[in-house]
C-alpha positions in Angstrom: -12.8 -29.0 -22.8 -10.7 -25.6 -22.3 -10.3 -24.6 -19.9 -12.1 -20.6 -17.9 -9.4 -18.1 -18.8 -9.3 -14.8 -16.6 -6.8 -12.3 -15.6 -7.1 -9.3 -13.2 -6.6 -5.6 -12.9 -5.7 -4.3 -10.0 -5.1 -0.5 -8.7 -4.5 1.2 -5.4 -3.3 0.2 -2.5 -1.5 -2.4 -0.8 -4.3 -4.1 0.4 -6.5 -4.6 -3.1 -3.3 -6.4 -4.3 -3.6 -8.4 -1.0 -7.5 -9.1 -2.4 -6.6 -9.5 -6.2 -4.2 -12.4 -5.2 -6.7 -13.9 -2.6 -8.7 -14.1 -5.6 -6.2 -14.9 -8.0 -5.6 -18.2 -6.1 -8.8 -19.4 -5.6 -9.8 -18.7 -9.7 -6.5 -20.8 -10.3 -7.9 -23.5 -7.1 -11.3 -24.0 -9.2 -9.5 -25.0 -12.6 -9.5 -21.5 -14.2 -6.3 -20.7 -16.2 -4.7 -17.3 -15.5 -3.2 -15.5 -18.9 -1.1 -12.0 -19.4 -2.8 -8.3 -19.6 -2.0 -8.2 -23.0 -3.8 -11.6 -23.9 -8.5 -11.6 -24.2 -9.9 -14.1 -21.6 -13.3 -15.1 -20.4 -13.1 -12.9 -18.0 -11.3 -9.9 -16.6 -11.8 -8.3 -13.6 -10.6 -4.7 -12.6 -10.8 -3.9 -8.8 -10.8 -0.3 -8.9 -9.5 2.5 -6.1 -11.0 5.7 -5.7 -8.7 7.7 -2.8 -8.4 10.5 -5.6 -10.8 11.9 -8.4 -7.6 10.8 -10.4 -7.6 7.8 -9.5 -11.2 6.9 -10.1 -10.8 8.1 -13.6 -8.1 5.7 -14.2 -10.3 3.0 -12.9 -13.0 3.7 -15.5 -10.2 4.5 -18.2 -8.9 0.6 -17.3 -12.2 -0.5 -17.6 -13.2 1.4 -20.7 -9.5 -0.3 -21.9 -10.1 -3.7 -21.1 -14.0 -3.6 -22.7 -12.5 -2.2 -26.2 -9.7 -5.2 -25.8 -11.8 -8.1 -24.5 -15.2 -8.0 -26.8 -16.5 -11.2 -25.9 -15.4 -12.0 -22.4 -16.7 -11.0 -19.1 -15.7 -8.1 -17.4 -16.5 -7.4 -13.4 -15.8 -3.6 -11.6 -14.9 -4.6 -8.0 -14.0 -3.2 -5.5 -14.0 0.8 -3.6 -15.4 2.2 -6.7 -18.0 -0.8 -7.0 -18.9 -0.4 -3.0 -19.6 3.2 -3.1 -20.8 4.8 -7.0 -21.8 1.6 -8.5 -24.8 3.3 -10.5 -21.3 5.3 -11.9 -20.0 2.0 -13.5 -24.1 0.6 -14.5 -23.6 3.7 -17.4 -20.9 1.4 -18.6 -22.1 0.0 -21.8 -19.9 -3.5 -21.3 -19.4 -3.9 -17.6 -21.1 -7.0 -16.7 -20.6 -7.8 -12.7 -20.2 -5.0 -10.2 -19.1 -5.8 -6.6 -17.8 -3.9 -4.2 -16.0 -4.6 -1.0 -18.1 -6.8 1.5 -18.6 -9.2 -1.8 -14.8 -9.8 -2.5 -14.4 -13.1 -0.4 -17.3 -14.5 -1.9 -16.5 -13.5 -5.5 -14.8 -15.8 -7.0 -16.7 -18.5 -6.1 -19.7 -16.8 -7.7 -18.4 -16.3 -10.5 -16.7 -20.0 -10.6 -20.0 -21.0 -10.5 -21.3 -19.6 -13.3 -23.0 -21.1 -15.9 -23.7 -18.7 -18.4 -20.6 -16.6 -18.4 -22.4 -13.6 -19.4 -24.9 -13.3 -17.2 -25.4 -10.0 -15.7 -25.1 -9.7 -11.9 -24.9 -7.3 -9.1 -23.0 -8.6 -6.1 -24.0 -5.2 -3.7 -24.3 -4.6 0.6 -24.3 -2.2 3.3 -21.3 -2.5 5.7 -22.9 -3.1 9.2 -21.3 -2.1 12.8 -19.6 -4.3 14.8 -18.8 -6.6 11.5 -16.5 -9.2 11.9 -13.0 -9.2 9.4 -12.6 -11.2 6.5 -10.3 -13.7 6.6 -9.6 -14.4 2.9 -6.4 -16.4 3.2 -3.4 -16.7 0.5 -0.4 -18.7 -0.3 2.4 -17.2 -1.7 2.1 -14.1 -3.7 3.1 -15.1 -7.1 4.4 -11.5 -9.0 6.4 -11.0 -5.6 9.4 -11.3 -3.3 7.8 -9.4 -0.3 4.1 -10.4 0.0 1.6 -8.4 1.6 -0.5 -9.8 4.5 -4.0 -7.8 5.3 -4.5 -8.0 8.7 -6.8 -4.7 9.1 -9.7 -3.2 6.8 -11.5 0.0 7.9 -11.4 3.7 8.5 -13.2 5.6 10.8 -11.3 9.0 10.6 -13.4 10.6 8.4 -10.6 13.3 6.7 -12.3 16.3 5.0 -10.6 15.4 1.6 -10.9 11.1 1.8 -14.0 8.6 0.5 -12.5 5.5 2.1 -13.9 5.4 5.5 -17.3 4.9 3.3 -15.3 2.2 0.5 -13.9 0.3 3.4 -16.6 0.7 6.2 -15.9 0.2 10.0 -12.4 -1.3 11.7 -12.6 -4.9 11.7 -8.9 -6.8 12.5 -8.0 -10.3 11.8 -6.9 -12.5 15.3 -3.5 -12.9 16.0 -3.4 -16.6 15.7 -5.1 -15.7 12.3 -1.5 -13.5 11.6 0.9 -16.0 12.9 -0.9 -18.6 11.0 0.0 -16.4 7.7 2.7 -15.5 8.7 3.8 -18.6 9.4 3.0 -20.0 6.4 4.6 -17.8 3.9 7.5 -18.2 5.9 7.3 -21.8 5.6 6.8 -21.7 1.7 10.8 -19.2 1.6 9.9 -15.3 1.6 12.0 -13.6 4.0 10.4 -10.1 4.5 6.5 -9.2 4.9 4.6 -6.4 4.8 1.7 -6.0 7.3 -0.9 -3.7 5.9 -4.2 -2.7 6.6 -6.5 0.2 5.5 -5.5 2.2 8.9 -3.4 0.0 9.8 -2.8 1.6 13.6 -6.3 0.8 14.8 -5.4 -2.6 14.9 -7.5 -4.4 17.5 -9.6 -1.7 18.4 -12.5 -4.6 17.8 -10.7 -7.2 19.4 -11.8 -8.5 23.0 -8.7 -8.1 25.2 -7.1 -4.6 24.6 -5.3 -5.8 21.8 -3.3 -3.5 19.8 -0.8 -3.2 16.8 2.2 -3.1 19.4 1.0 -6.4 21.3 1.0 -7.9 18.4 4.4 -7.2 17.4 5.1 -8.7 20.5 3.2 -12.1 20.0 4.7 -12.0 16.5 8.7 -11.5 18.3 7.7 -14.2 20.6 7.2 -16.6 18.2 10.6 -16.6 16.6 9.3 -16.8 13.4 12.2 -16.9 10.9 11.1 -13.7 8.7 11.4 -10.4 9.2 8.1 -8.2 9.2 7.8 -4.3 7.5 5.1 -2.0 8.7 2.5 -0.2 6.1 1.7 3.0 6.6 1.0 4.6 10.1 -0.4 7.8 11.2 2.1 10.1 13.7 0.5 9.1 16.7 0.1 6.3 16.2 3.9 5.3 16.6 5.2 5.7 20.2 8.3 5.0 21.5 7.5 1.4 22.5 7.1 1.1 18.8 10.3 2.7 18.2 12.6 0.8 20.8 10.9 -2.3 19.3 12.4 -1.7 15.7 15.5 -0.5 17.3 16.0 -4.0 19.2 14.3 -6.5 16.7 16.4 -7.3 14.0 13.4 -8.9 12.7 11.7 -5.8 12.5 12.5 -3.7 9.2 13.5 -0.2 10.2 11.9 1.9 8.1 8.5 4.6 9.0 6.0 5.5 6.7 3.9 7.8 8.4 1.1 10.1 7.1 2.1 14.2 7.4 0.1 15.2 4.8 0.6 18.9 5.6 2.9 21.5 6.3 0.7 23.2 7.9 -1.2 22.9 11.2 -4.2 24.9 10.0 -4.2 22.8 7.3 -4.4 19.7 8.9 -7.4 20.9 11.3 -9.6 21.5 8.0 -8.3 18.3 6.9 -9.4 16.9 10.2 -6.0 15.5 11.1 -5.7 14.2 14.9 -1.5 15.3 15.3 0.1 18.5 15.4 3.5 19.6 13.7 5.1 20.0 17.0 4.2 16.0 17.3 5.5 15.2 14.3 8.9 17.2 15.0 9.4 15.2 17.5 8.4 11.7 16.5 10.6 12.2 13.8 13.6 13.3 15.2 13.2 10.5 18.4 13.3 7.8 15.7 16.4 9.4 14.1 17.9 9.5 17.3 17.5 5.6 18.2 17.3 4.5 14.3 20.3 6.8 12.2 19.7 4.4 10.0 15.7 4.0 9.3 14.0 5.0 6.9 11.5 7.9 7.4 8.9 8.7 5.2 5.9 11.0 4.9 2.8 11.4 2.9 2.5 14.6 1.8 -0.6 17.0 0.2 -0.1 19.4 -2.6 -3.0 22.3 -2.4 -5.4 21.1 -0.6 -8.0 24.0 -0.6 -6.8 26.7 1.9 -3.3 26.1 1.2 -2.1 29.2 -0.1 1.8 30.4 -0.8 2.9 31.3 2.8 1.5 27.7 3.7 3.5 26.0 1.2 6.1 27.3 1.8 6.4 26.7 5.3 5.8 22.9 4.7 8.7 22.6 2.2 10.8 24.4 5.1 9.6 22.1 8.0 9.8 19.3 5.8 13.7 20.6 4.7 15.1 20.9 8.4 13.6 17.2 8.8 15.7 14.0 8.4 13.0 12.7 6.1 14.1 9.6 3.6 11.3 10.6 1.1 8.3 11.9 0.4 5.0 10.2 -1.0 3.9 13.4 -3.4 -0.1 13.5 -3.7 -1.4 16.9 -5.5 -4.9 17.1 -3.9 -7.9 15.7 -6.1 -11.5 17.0 -5.0 -12.8 13.5 -4.4 -16.9 14.3 -5.0 -18.6 13.5 -2.0 -16.3 14.7 0.7 -16.4 18.0 2.2 -13.0 19.1 0.9 -15.0 19.3 -2.6 -17.2 21.9 -1.5 -15.0 23.9 0.7 -13.9 27.2 -0.2 -10.6 28.6 -1.2 -10.0 25.9 -3.5 -6.0 26.1 -5.5 -6.3 26.3 -9.0 -5.1 23.1 -10.9 -1.9 24.9 -11.8 -0.7 26.0 -8.9 -1.1 22.9 -7.1 1.2 21.3 -10.1 4.2 23.6 -9.4 3.9 22.3 -5.6 3.5 19.0 -6.2 6.8 19.3 -8.6 8.4 21.5 -6.0 7.7 18.8 -3.4 8.8 15.8 -5.5 11.8 18.1 -5.7 12.5 18.4 -2.3 12.0 14.2 -1.6 14.7 13.8 -4.3 16.8 16.0 -2.4 16.5 14.3 1.1 16.6 10.7 -0.5 20.4 11.6 -2.0 21.0 12.5 1.3 19.3 9.6 3.1 21.6 7.2 0.5 24.5 8.8 1.6 23.9 8.6 5.0 24.4 4.7 4.4 27.5 4.3 2.4 30.7 1.9 3.5 27.6 0.1 6.0 26.5 -3.2 5.0 22.6 -4.1 5.1 21.0 -7.3 4.9 19.2 -7.6 1.4 16.7 -9.2 -0.4 17.3 -10.0 -4.3 14.3 -9.4 -6.4 15.5 -10.2 -9.6 17.3 -8.9 -12.6 18.3 -5.7 -13.4 20.9 -6.7 -15.9 20.9 -10.3 -16.5 23.3 -10.1 -19.5 25.8 -8.3 -17.1 24.8 -10.4 -13.9 23.4 -6.9 -12.4 20.1 -8.2 -9.9 18.5 -5.3 -7.9 17.4 -6.4 -4.3 16.1 -4.1 -1.0 17.4 -3.4 2.4 15.0 -3.9 5.6 15.5 0.3 5.9 14.1 0.7 2.1 17.7 0.9 -0.5 17.1 -0.3 -3.3 20.7 -1.5 -4.5 22.0 -3.5 -7.4 24.7 -5.9 -6.9 26.6 -8.1 -8.9 26.4 -12.3 -8.7 27.0 -15.2 -10.6 23.7 -17.1 -10.2 20.2 -15.4 -9.9 19.4 -15.6 -6.0 15.7 -15.9 -4.0 14.5 -16.3 -1.0 17.4 -15.7 1.3 19.6 -12.2 2.5 22.4 -10.7 1.3 25.3 -9.5 3.3 25.9 -6.1 1.2 28.0 -3.4 1.6 26.8 0.1 0.0 29.4 1.5 -2.7 28.3 4.1 -4.2 25.5 6.0 -5.5 25.0 6.4 -9.4 22.1 9.0 -10.6 19.8 8.0 -7.9 21.2 4.0 -7.9 23.1 2.1 -4.9 25.5 0.3 -5.6 27.0 -2.7 -3.2 28.8 -5.2 -3.3 27.8 -8.6 -1.5 30.3 -9.9 1.6 31.1 -13.1 1.5 
């Protein structure tokens, strides 16, 4: 009997990517065969995202594309879209399984035991107060040299533009002993770097006994001396304190990397967004990081065109960002998400204006990135090789702890190692280095 085949298409965040790996491993462990995206499969899973209206549109597009290309297979729409708007997915002809985030842990085992592959299934449920973190252990990341490790889930910030609290539920954290088990297991597999991630990573431990926090978890990890460097994913400004900055400055196993959620460069807009900090706090934070760790990558999320953002507010944001030692920006055009307060706010900004402002912010990001790259010239950084950039020319690509994408020449493919590389020049936004032997 031929093995049943499957493939998983993942949209959205690092947490979604981690959960897709868990599903992938579960299907493989149950004897299924994974096929490439271009091939047809008995089962196609689309792990959806709805963080913005555009993300929701892309999720629906991907589902419809899969249905067109996979006539005889089962199509499962899962994740955030299925959690919040299952009725919308029900209206798409060809979707056979709808499963929210609560069902992800048991989804693969349920489908693996399905005798009739075209059975209609809806797997849903509501989040409960004080519900525990669902531990989804993985053995590795088949398509990444630097795996993600989900240690936190849920958000209760209720920013006025965001639907995520409804898609992900209350704060839940993976206990420290299980975090260590996963880090040790991945390190033994040969991985040299692990990114700790969550829906609201800075709230790690708030639901656990013992007055735990992200800082305390990091100290526990450092104490174990596991030979792997740790990268932290996005944090809010008020969740990065001097203790964390000093740990990153002192510990070689902590990546010199801070991705901070700014969202707006205007205090009035931050208040409308229901964000919990001010520009003054953000400015002090970034300058403090830079003074202690000059080569740290400091990135920021910024949204263009939030309702009420006039030309003055946008220009002030650009000036504010320009004066800070930021390394790059992650720019989001505002996209009204039905079901959020901001979708019905007055003073909505025209789409063409949002597009223009997003472009200006991305151009500013390019300039900041080039400036940051230049500060790193003639310095040596440890690079994790990530694969061939040009195999015939023996050029590999890799990433430093401070998020520099480096190209370097080597006689053979390198994997699962830390390679000292000297940064020599920058050519058309590419960083060129040479291994230090």
